[in-house]
C-alpha positions as CSV (number, residue, x, y, z in Angstrom):
1,M,191.6,49.1,267.0
2,K,194.1,51.9,267.7
3,I,197.5,52.3,266.1
4,S,199.9,52.9,269.0
5,A,202.8,55.3,268.8
6,L,206.0,53.3,269.3
7,A,208.0,55.2,271.9
8,P,211.8,54.7,271.8
9,L,213.8,54.0,274.9
10,A,213.5,57.3,276.8
11,L,215.5,59.1,279.5
12,L,213.5,60.6,282.3
13,A,215.0,63.3,284.6
14,V,214.2,62.6,288.3
15,S,215.2,64.5,291.3
16,V,217.2,62.8,294.1
17,S,218.3,65.0,297.0
18,G,218.1,68.0,294.7
19,L,220.3,66.4,292.0
20,A,218.9,65.8,288.5
21,I,219.9,62.3,287.5
22,A,219.1,60.7,284.1
23,A,217.4,57.4,284.8
24,P,216.6,54.9,282.0
25,V,213.0,54.1,281.4
26,T,212.2,51.0,279.4
27,T,209.0,50.9,277.5
28,A,206.5,48.1,278.1
29,P,206.7,45.1,275.8
30,R,204.9,45.9,272.6
31,S,201.7,44.1,271.9
32,A,201.3,41.7,269.0
33,H,199.2,44.3,267.2
34,D,201.9,47.0,267.7
35,R,204.6,44.7,266.4
36,L,202.6,43.9,263.3
37,F,201.8,47.6,262.6
38,A,205.5,48.5,263.1
39,F,206.2,46.0,260.3
40,F,203.5,47.5,258.1
41,H,204.8,51.0,258.9
42,A,208.4,50.1,257.9
43,S,207.1,48.7,254.6
44,D,205.1,51.8,253.9
45,E,208.0,54.1,254.8
46,Q,210.3,52.3,252.4
47,N,207.6,52.5,249.6
48,L,207.2,56.3,250.1
49,K,211.0,56.8,249.9
50,D,211.1,54.8,246.7
51,H,208.0,56.4,245.2
52,P,207.9,59.9,246.6
53,Q,205.0,61.1,244.4
54,S,202.8,58.6,246.3
55,A,203.5,60.5,249.5
56,I,202.5,63.8,247.9
57,Y,199.2,62.4,246.8
58,R,198.5,61.6,250.5
59,G,199.5,65.1,251.6
60,D,202.9,63.9,253.0
61,L,205.5,66.4,251.8
62,R,208.6,65.0,253.3
63,Y,209.9,64.0,249.9
64,A,208.1,66.8,248.0
65,N,211.3,67.9,246.1
66,Q,211.8,64.4,244.6
67,L,210.4,62.4,241.7
68,G,212.1,59.2,242.5
69,D,213.3,56.6,240.0
70,N,210.3,55.4,238.0
71,F,211.7,53.6,235.0
72,S,215.2,52.2,235.4
73,D,216.2,48.6,235.6
74,A,217.6,49.2,239.0
75,A,214.3,50.5,240.3
76,G,212.5,47.4,238.9
77,E,215.0,45.1,240.6
78,R,214.7,47.1,243.9
79,D,210.9,46.8,243.9
80,Y,211.2,43.0,243.2
81,R,213.6,42.4,246.0
82,Q,211.6,44.4,248.4
83,A,208.4,42.5,247.5
84,L,210.2,39.1,248.0
85,K,211.7,40.2,251.3
86,E,208.4,41.5,252.7
87,L,206.5,38.5,251.5
88,A,208.8,36.1,253.3
89,Q,208.6,38.2,256.5
90,A,204.8,38.3,256.3
91,R,204.4,34.6,255.6
92,A,206.6,33.7,258.6
93,Y,204.9,36.1,260.9
94,N,203.8,34.7,264.3
95,R,200.0,35.4,264.5
96,R,199.7,34.6,268.2
97,G,197.9,37.5,269.9
98,L,196.5,39.1,266.7
99,D,192.8,39.9,266.6
100,A,190.5,39.3,263.7
101,T,191.2,42.7,262.1
102,D,195.0,42.2,262.4
103,N,194.8,38.8,260.8
104,L,192.7,40.2,258.0
105,A,195.3,43.0,257.4
106,L,198.1,40.4,257.3
107,D,196.2,38.3,254.8
108,V,195.7,41.3,252.6
109,F,199.4,42.2,252.8
110,I,200.4,38.7,251.9
111,Q,198.1,38.5,248.9
112,Q,199.2,41.9,247.6
113,R,202.9,41.1,248.0
114,E,202.4,37.8,246.2
115,I,200.8,39.6,243.2
116,D,203.5,42.3,243.4
117,A,206.3,39.7,243.4
118,R,204.9,37.8,240.5
119,G,204.4,41.0,238.5
120,S,208.0,42.2,239.0
121,T,210.0,39.0,238.3
122,P,212.8,39.6,235.7
123,A,210.8,37.6,233.1
124,M,207.7,39.8,233.7
125,R,209.7,43.0,233.7
126,A,211.0,42.1,230.3
127,L,207.4,42.4,229.1
128,T,206.4,45.5,231.0
129,T,209.4,47.8,231.9
130,V,210.3,48.1,228.2
131,R,206.8,49.5,227.5
132,P,206.9,52.2,230.2
133,M,204.1,54.4,229.0
134,N,200.8,54.3,227.0
135,H,198.2,56.9,226.2
136,F,196.1,56.0,229.3
137,Y,198.9,55.8,231.9
138,S,201.9,57.9,231.1
139,F,204.4,59.9,233.0
140,Y,204.2,62.9,230.7
141,S,200.4,63.3,231.0
142,G,200.3,62.4,234.7
143,Y,203.0,64.8,235.5
144,A,201.3,67.6,233.6
145,D,198.2,67.0,235.7
146,F,200.2,66.7,238.9
147,A,202.1,70.0,238.4
148,S,199.2,72.0,236.9
149,G,198.1,73.8,240.1
150,Q,194.9,71.8,239.9
151,G,196.4,68.4,240.7
152,A,197.9,66.7,243.7
153,A,201.0,68.9,244.0
154,P,200.2,71.6,246.6
155,F,201.0,75.3,246.0
156,N,200.3,76.8,249.4
157,T,203.7,78.0,250.5
158,L,207.0,79.2,249.0
159,A,208.5,75.8,249.9
160,D,205.8,74.1,247.7
161,Y,206.9,76.3,244.7
162,D,210.5,75.5,245.3
163,S,209.8,71.8,245.5
164,N,207.9,72.1,242.2
165,I,211.0,73.6,240.6
166,A,213.2,70.9,242.0
167,R,210.9,68.2,240.6
168,H,210.8,70.0,237.2
169,K,214.6,69.7,237.1
170,Q,214.3,65.9,237.3
171,V,211.7,65.4,234.6
172,A,214.2,65.2,231.7
173,A,216.0,62.3,233.3
174,Q,212.7,60.4,233.8
175,I,211.8,60.9,230.1
176,D,215.3,59.9,228.9
177,T,215.2,56.7,231.0
178,A,211.8,55.8,229.6
179,I,213.1,56.3,226.1
180,A,216.0,54.0,226.8
181,Q,213.5,51.4,228.0
182,F,211.5,51.7,224.8
183,R,214.7,51.1,222.8
184,K,215.3,47.9,224.7
185,G,211.9,46.7,223.8
186,M,212.5,47.5,220.1
187,K,215.4,45.0,220.2
188,T,213.3,42.2,221.7
189,G,210.1,42.8,219.8
190,V,208.2,43.7,223.0
191,V,206.6,46.9,221.8
192,Q,203.4,48.9,222.0
193,P,200.7,48.7,219.3
194,K,201.0,51.4,216.6
195,L,197.6,52.7,217.7
196,V,198.9,53.4,221.3
197,V,202.0,55.1,219.9
198,R,199.9,57.4,217.7
199,N,197.7,58.4,220.6
200,M,200.8,59.2,222.7
201,V,202.1,61.4,220.0
202,D,198.8,63.2,219.7
203,Q,198.8,63.8,223.5
204,L,202.3,65.2,223.5
205,D,201.5,67.4,220.6
206,L,198.6,68.9,222.6
207,I,200.8,69.5,225.6
208,L,203.5,71.1,223.5
209,K,201.4,73.1,221.1
210,D,201.0,76.4,223.1
211,G,204.7,76.6,224.0
212,P,206.3,76.7,227.4
213,D,204.9,80.1,228.6
214,N,201.3,79.1,227.8
215,S,201.6,75.5,229.0
216,V,199.8,73.7,231.7
217,F,203.0,74.0,233.8
218,M,202.4,77.7,234.2
219,G,199.2,77.2,236.1
220,P,200.6,77.6,239.6
221,L,202.1,81.0,238.6
222,K,198.7,82.5,237.7
223,K,197.8,83.1,241.3
224,F,200.2,83.0,244.2
225,P,198.9,82.5,247.8
226,A,199.1,85.3,250.3
227,G,202.4,85.5,252.2
228,I,204.8,85.1,249.3
229,S,206.6,88.3,248.7
230,A,206.8,90.0,245.3
231,A,210.6,89.3,245.1
232,D,210.0,85.6,245.7
233,Q,207.2,85.5,243.2
234,A,209.5,87.1,240.6
235,R,212.2,84.5,241.4
236,V,209.9,81.5,241.3
237,T,208.4,82.7,238.1
238,A,211.7,83.1,236.4
239,E,213.1,79.8,237.7
240,T,209.9,77.9,236.7
241,K,209.8,79.4,233.2
242,A,213.5,78.6,232.8
243,V,213.2,74.9,233.7
244,V,210.0,74.4,231.8
245,A,211.5,75.9,228.6
246,G,214.9,74.5,229.1
247,G,214.2,71.1,230.6
248,I,210.6,69.8,230.4
249,F,209.7,71.0,226.9
250,P,212.9,69.8,225.3
251,A,212.4,66.4,227.0
252,Y,208.8,66.1,226.0
253,T,209.8,67.1,222.5
254,R,212.5,64.4,222.5
255,L,209.9,61.8,223.6
256,R,207.4,62.9,221.0
257,D,210.0,62.8,218.2
258,F,211.4,59.5,219.3
259,L,207.9,57.9,219.4
260,R,207.0,59.3,216.0
261,G,210.3,58.8,214.2
262,D,212.0,55.8,215.7
263,Y,209.4,53.8,217.7
264,L,206.3,54.0,215.5
265,P,207.8,52.2,212.5
266,V,208.7,49.1,214.6
267,A,205.6,49.2,216.8
268,R,203.2,46.2,216.2
269,D,200.1,46.2,214.0
270,S,198.3,43.9,216.4
271,V,196.4,45.4,219.2
272,G,196.2,42.5,221.7
273,L,198.8,41.0,223.9
274,S,198.4,37.7,222.1
275,G,200.3,39.4,219.2
276,M,203.3,40.2,221.4
277,P,206.1,37.8,222.5
278,G,205.2,36.6,226.0
279,G,201.8,38.3,225.8
280,D,199.8,35.2,226.8
281,K,201.7,34.9,230.1
282,L,201.4,38.6,230.8
283,Y,197.6,38.6,230.2
284,A,197.1,35.6,232.5
285,Y,198.9,37.6,235.2
286,M,196.9,40.8,234.4
287,I,193.6,38.9,234.9
288,E,194.5,37.8,238.4
289,A,196.2,41.1,239.3
290,N,193.1,43.1,238.4
291,T,190.4,40.7,239.7
292,T,192.3,39.1,242.6
293,L,190.8,35.8,241.3
294,P,192.5,33.0,239.5
295,L,190.3,33.1,236.4
296,T,190.9,32.1,232.8
297,A,190.3,34.3,229.8
298,D,187.7,31.8,228.5
299,Y,185.7,31.9,231.8
300,V,185.7,35.7,231.9
301,H,184.7,35.9,228.2
302,N,181.7,33.5,228.6
303,L,180.6,35.3,231.8
304,G,180.6,38.5,229.9
305,L,178.4,37.0,227.1
306,S,175.8,35.9,229.6
307,E,175.7,39.3,231.4
308,V,175.3,41.0,228.0
309,A,172.3,38.9,227.2
310,R,170.7,39.6,230.6
311,I,171.2,43.3,230.4
312,T,170.0,43.4,226.8
313,A,166.6,42.1,228.0
314,G,166.4,44.8,230.6
315,M,167.2,47.5,228.0
316,D,164.4,46.2,225.8
317,A,162.0,46.4,228.7
318,I,162.9,50.1,229.1
319,R,162.3,50.6,225.4
320,V,158.8,49.2,225.8
321,K,158.1,51.3,228.9
322,T,158.9,54.5,227.0
323,G,156.4,53.6,224.3
324,F,159.1,53.7,221.6
325,K,157.8,51.8,218.5
326,G,161.0,50.7,216.8
327,D,163.4,47.9,217.8
328,L,166.2,48.2,220.3
329,H,168.8,49.3,217.8
330,Q,166.5,52.0,216.6
331,F,166.0,53.0,220.2
332,F,169.7,53.4,220.6
333,A,169.8,55.6,217.5
334,F,167.0,57.7,219.0
335,L,168.8,58.2,222.3
336,N,172.0,59.2,220.5
337,S,170.3,61.7,218.1
338,D,167.4,63.4,219.9
339,P,168.6,66.9,220.9
340,R,166.7,66.8,224.2
341,F,169.4,64.4,225.5
342,T,172.4,66.7,224.7
343,P,173.8,69.2,227.2
344,G,173.5,72.7,226.0
345,S,177.0,73.7,226.9
346,R,180.0,72.7,229.1
347,D,178.5,74.8,231.9
348,D,175.2,73.1,231.5
349,M,176.9,69.8,231.8
350,R,178.6,70.9,235.1
351,D,175.4,72.3,236.5
352,R,173.5,69.1,235.8
353,F,176.1,67.1,237.8
354,V,176.0,69.6,240.7
355,A,172.2,69.2,240.8
356,I,172.4,65.4,240.7
357,G,174.9,65.5,243.7
358,K,172.4,67.5,245.8
359,R,169.7,65.0,245.1
360,V,172.0,62.0,246.0
361,D,173.0,63.6,249.3
362,V,169.4,63.5,250.5
363,G,169.3,59.7,250.4
364,I,172.8,58.9,251.7
365,P,172.0,58.8,255.5
366,A,169.6,55.8,255.0
367,L,172.4,53.8,253.4
368,F,175.6,54.8,255.2
369,S,176.5,55.4,258.8
370,T,179.8,57.1,258.1
371,I,180.3,60.0,255.6
372,P,183.7,61.1,254.4
373,K,185.1,64.3,255.8
374,S,186.7,65.1,252.4
375,P,184.6,67.4,250.2
376,L,184.0,66.6,246.6
377,A,184.9,68.9,243.7
378,I,183.3,68.6,240.2
379,R,185.6,69.6,237.3
380,P,185.9,69.1,233.5
381,V,188.7,66.8,232.2
382,P,191.7,69.0,231.1
383,P,191.7,69.7,227.4
384,Y,194.9,67.9,226.6
385,R,193.5,64.7,228.0
386,E,189.8,64.8,227.1
387,K,190.0,63.2,223.6
388,T,191.2,59.8,224.9
389,D,189.8,60.0,228.4
390,A,186.7,58.1,229.7
391,A,183.4,59.9,230.2
392,G,184.2,60.4,233.9
393,S,187.0,59.7,236.4
394,Y,187.9,60.4,240.0
395,E,191.0,61.7,241.7
396,Q,191.4,61.2,245.4
397,G,191.8,64.1,247.8
398,T,194.0,64.2,250.9
399,P,193.0,62.4,254.1
400,D,192.6,65.7,256.0
401,G,190.3,67.1,253.3
402,A,192.6,70.0,252.5
403,R,192.5,68.9,248.8
404,P,189.1,67.6,247.9
405,G,188.4,64.5,246.0
406,T,187.6,65.4,242.4
407,F,185.0,64.0,240.0
408,Y,186.1,64.8,236.4
409,Y,183.5,64.8,233.7
410,N,184.5,64.7,230.0
411,A,183.0,67.5,227.8
412,Y,184.9,66.5,224.7
413,D,182.7,66.2,221.6
414,L,179.7,67.6,223.5
415,P,177.0,66.3,221.1
416,A,178.2,62.8,222.0
417,R,177.6,63.4,225.7
418,F,174.1,62.3,226.6
419,T,172.2,63.5,229.7
420,W,170.5,60.1,230.2
421,G,173.8,58.7,231.4
422,F,174.6,61.5,233.9
423,E,173.0,60.0,237.1
424,T,174.6,56.6,236.9
425,L,178.0,58.2,236.1
426,Y,177.8,60.4,239.2
427,L,176.9,57.4,241.4
428,H,179.9,55.6,240.1
429,E,182.6,58.2,240.0
430,A,181.5,60.5,242.9
431,I,179.0,59.6,245.6
432,P,178.6,56.9,246.9
433,G,181.1,55.4,244.5
434,H,184.8,56.2,244.3
435,H,184.6,59.3,246.6
436,F,183.1,57.3,249.5
437,Q,185.2,54.2,249.2
438,I,188.6,55.9,248.7
439,S,187.9,58.7,251.1
440,L,186.6,56.5,253.9
441,A,189.6,54.2,253.6
442,Q,192.3,56.9,253.7
443,E,190.5,58.8,256.5
444,N,190.6,55.7,258.7
445,A,193.8,56.2,260.7
446,E,193.3,52.9,262.5
447,L,194.2,51.0,259.3
448,P,197.8,50.4,258.2
449,N,198.7,52.8,255.4
450,F,198.9,50.1,252.7
451,M,195.2,49.5,253.4
452,R,194.3,53.2,253.7
453,F,196.0,54.2,250.4
454,G,196.3,50.9,248.5
455,G,193.8,48.6,247.0
456,N,192.9,46.6,243.9
457,T,190.9,47.2,240.8
458,A,188.2,44.6,241.5
459,F,187.3,46.1,244.9
460,V,187.7,49.8,244.0
461,E,185.9,49.6,240.6
462,G,183.5,46.8,241.8
463,W,182.3,49.0,244.6
464,A,181.8,51.9,242.2
465,L,179.7,49.8,239.9
466,Y,177.8,48.3,242.8
467,S,177.1,51.9,243.9
468,E,175.2,52.3,240.6
469,T,172.8,49.6,241.7
470,L,171.8,51.7,244.7
471,W,169.7,54.0,242.5
472,P,166.3,52.8,243.9
473,D,167.4,53.6,247.5
474,L,168.7,57.0,246.5
475,H,165.6,57.8,244.5
476,M,167.6,58.2,241.3
477,E,166.9,57.0,237.8
478,T,163.1,57.4,238.3
479,D,163.0,58.7,234.7
480,P,163.1,55.7,232.4
481,Y,165.7,57.3,230.2
482,Q,168.0,57.7,233.2
483,R,167.3,54.0,234.2
484,F,168.3,53.1,230.7
485,G,171.5,55.0,231.3
486,G,172.1,52.8,234.3
487,L,171.6,49.7,232.3
488,N,173.8,51.1,229.5
489,D,176.6,51.7,232.0
490,E,176.2,48.2,233.4
491,M,176.3,46.9,229.8
492,L,179.6,48.7,229.3
493,R,181.1,46.8,232.1
494,A,179.7,43.5,230.9
495,M,180.9,44.1,227.4
496,R,184.4,44.8,228.8
497,L,184.6,41.1,229.9
498,V,183.9,40.1,226.3
499,V,186.0,42.7,224.6
500,D,189.1,42.8,226.8
501,T,189.4,39.0,226.6
502,G,188.5,39.1,222.9
503,I,191.3,41.6,222.1
504,H,194.0,40.1,224.3
505,A,193.3,36.3,224.2
506,K,191.2,35.7,221.1
507,G,192.7,37.9,218.4
508,W,190.0,40.5,218.0
509,T,190.8,43.6,216.1
510,R,190.1,47.2,217.2
511,D,187.3,47.6,214.7
512,Q,185.7,44.3,215.6
513,A,185.7,45.3,219.3
514,I,184.2,48.7,218.5
515,K,181.5,47.1,216.4
516,Y,180.6,44.7,219.2
517,M,180.2,47.5,221.7
518,R,178.1,49.6,219.4
519,D,175.9,46.6,218.4
520,N,175.1,45.9,222.1
521,S,174.7,49.3,223.5
522,S,173.8,52.9,222.7
523,M,177.5,54.0,222.9
524,S,178.5,56.7,220.5
525,L,181.4,56.0,218.1
526,T,183.5,58.5,220.2
527,D,182.9,56.6,223.4
528,A,183.2,53.1,222.0
529,T,186.5,54.1,220.3
530,A,188.0,55.6,223.5
531,E,186.9,52.5,225.5
532,V,188.4,50.0,223.1
533,E,191.6,51.9,222.8
534,R,191.8,52.0,226.6
535,Y,191.5,48.2,226.8
536,I,194.3,48.0,224.2
537,A,196.5,50.3,226.3
538,I,195.9,48.7,229.7
539,P,195.0,45.0,229.4
540,G,192.9,43.4,232.1
541,Q,192.1,46.6,234.1
542,A,188.6,46.7,232.7
543,L,187.8,43.2,234.0
544,G,187.7,44.2,237.7
545,Y,184.5,46.3,237.5
546,K,181.9,43.6,236.7
547,L,183.6,40.8,238.7
548,G,183.8,43.1,241.7
549,Q,180.2,44.3,241.4
550,L,178.9,40.7,241.1
551,T,180.8,39.8,244.3
552,F,179.3,42.7,246.3
553,L,175.8,41.9,245.0
554,R,176.2,38.2,245.8
555,L,177.5,38.9,249.3
556,K,174.6,41.4,250.0
557,A,172.0,38.8,248.9
558,K,173.7,36.2,251.0
559,A,173.7,38.4,254.1
560,R,170.1,39.5,253.5
561,A,169.0,35.9,253.2
562,D,171.0,34.6,256.2
563,L,170.3,37.4,258.6
564,G,166.7,38.1,257.7
565,S,165.2,40.9,259.8
566,R,168.6,41.4,261.4
567,F,170.1,42.6,258.1
568,D,171.0,46.3,258.2
569,I,172.2,47.8,254.9
570,R,174.1,50.5,256.8
571,K,176.1,47.9,258.7
572,F,176.7,45.9,255.6
573,H,178.1,48.9,253.8
574,A,180.3,49.7,256.8
575,Q,181.6,46.1,256.7
576,C,182.5,46.6,253.1
577,L,184.2,49.9,253.5
578,D,185.8,50.1,256.9
579,T,188.9,48.1,256.1
580,G,189.9,49.6,252.7
581,A,189.9,47.8,249.4
582,L,190.2,44.1,250.1
583,P,191.0,41.3,247.6
584,L,187.7,39.7,246.8
585,P,188.4,36.3,248.5
586,I,189.3,38.2,251.7
587,L,186.2,40.4,251.5
588,E,184.0,37.3,251.2
589,K,185.8,35.8,254.2
590,K,185.1,38.9,256.2
591,I,181.4,39.1,255.3
592,D,181.0,35.5,256.1
593,A,182.4,36.1,259.6
594,W,180.1,39.1,260.0
595,I,177.1,37.0,259.1
596,A,178.1,34.3,261.5
597,G,178.3,36.9,264.2
598,G,174.7,37.9,263.7
599,G,175.4,41.0,261.5
600,K,176.2,43.2,264.5
């Protein structure tokens, strides 16, 4: 399916008896497909104007000198009205003449706008807008990454540097608007947990500790690209230092001092949403927003308990296979203490991931018919983020491959990073997990942009967790300790169903949740603490992994059973990945149609 360029009414110069006469030329009537994609394009263009940083992440620099309006009440109302308008238009759309892929795209658009609209009602914004940041998702940390010279913001031309300076000048207003929103929440009792606030203060301290001239914001000044004159380099350096010292650092300091001095004393002691006014309604919404399924907290909690029991049996089988004589908890302690499982250094940790990547690449052609064009970079988590970051993460590249996708590994507290978990982590965060799914979607120019660059947690994270189950086909985890690492990572995602719902719907404490995770896995205290504090900060997000993975596995088993000898794993994976990150009910509908068509 091709996206056609929509040509405007044109004027064509024709010669009549030697005279040039402008004759009107009318374009042919647009097809149903073209009309639909024009609607999608208009929606996407409005979104990029309203959220210009999203454009930069794609490599679209039309709005590169802008940060947009991220935190104001006006921005929230704008997004709500836009979602309602587009939802009404999409629901009323005449589907006559649309093919199966077009109909699928329209279904995805409608479901996403329904979720967007429900999440941005005035009542819901009263629970979310007034808590504009947490230690996992925050403007101050995200912007530091973005502008570091190692993030999404490009620094290839003089214009890139000038755009960076222009964005820097808008940071203080963003921070001050966020502080104003925090203050509104203080009046209504809709506030962050004290734990989250302390973590934010710690992060801001780390960003501020070395002063403006040695900060992460100076990264782009360390090496200018060829073609920028010495005079321009001097000007850019002076202007950047001035705005960082005179704008960004004072704003970050104001935020840190406000959080520590004014906000922390009134922040809540409870860690779950059930302890916040309106928290039960917000959590119900977060479950569906993150899973794309209308599930209750009780259902998710009980599913998690059953998955924990199943995976525990698999772990114990590995213990027996290794010949270990103690019980499972003693086996956990052995894995967490034996020096053979600890990387020797940060460089050793990096080298191990590079070696794993080379081994994975050998098996990929047997499973995938299409490989992303975008390369993959392997980098450590930046120091100011590593204490509260997960063990690994992924940042998308640009569709043209100019900026690679990046797998970040966390080297904080190195003795607590265990080599037996490296292979499964790579499969999830890098290849064939996030890097394949995200890159293949955004490189597919035949999709509308909301499908190329959008998505949902259940599909994106469910695919990454499903990718971990491909270890036999990729000849990974042949060592029983690495296989244990795979089970341990799957256990993490199963425990998330129990712990996230426990915290936000059943009144679990932070320490209760950490204990549960350590009792049921080999997680170190460092990792278990970071995980639990992540669920506290971003309720519901962690539920999508396991529910998505189980959907992919169930659909593959169904396709294999129904198609028999006609089943081709490469075609199944192409069906999963060639239309972006679908809501799970729509993915199932698509796979059912593919099976009915003979798996071709």
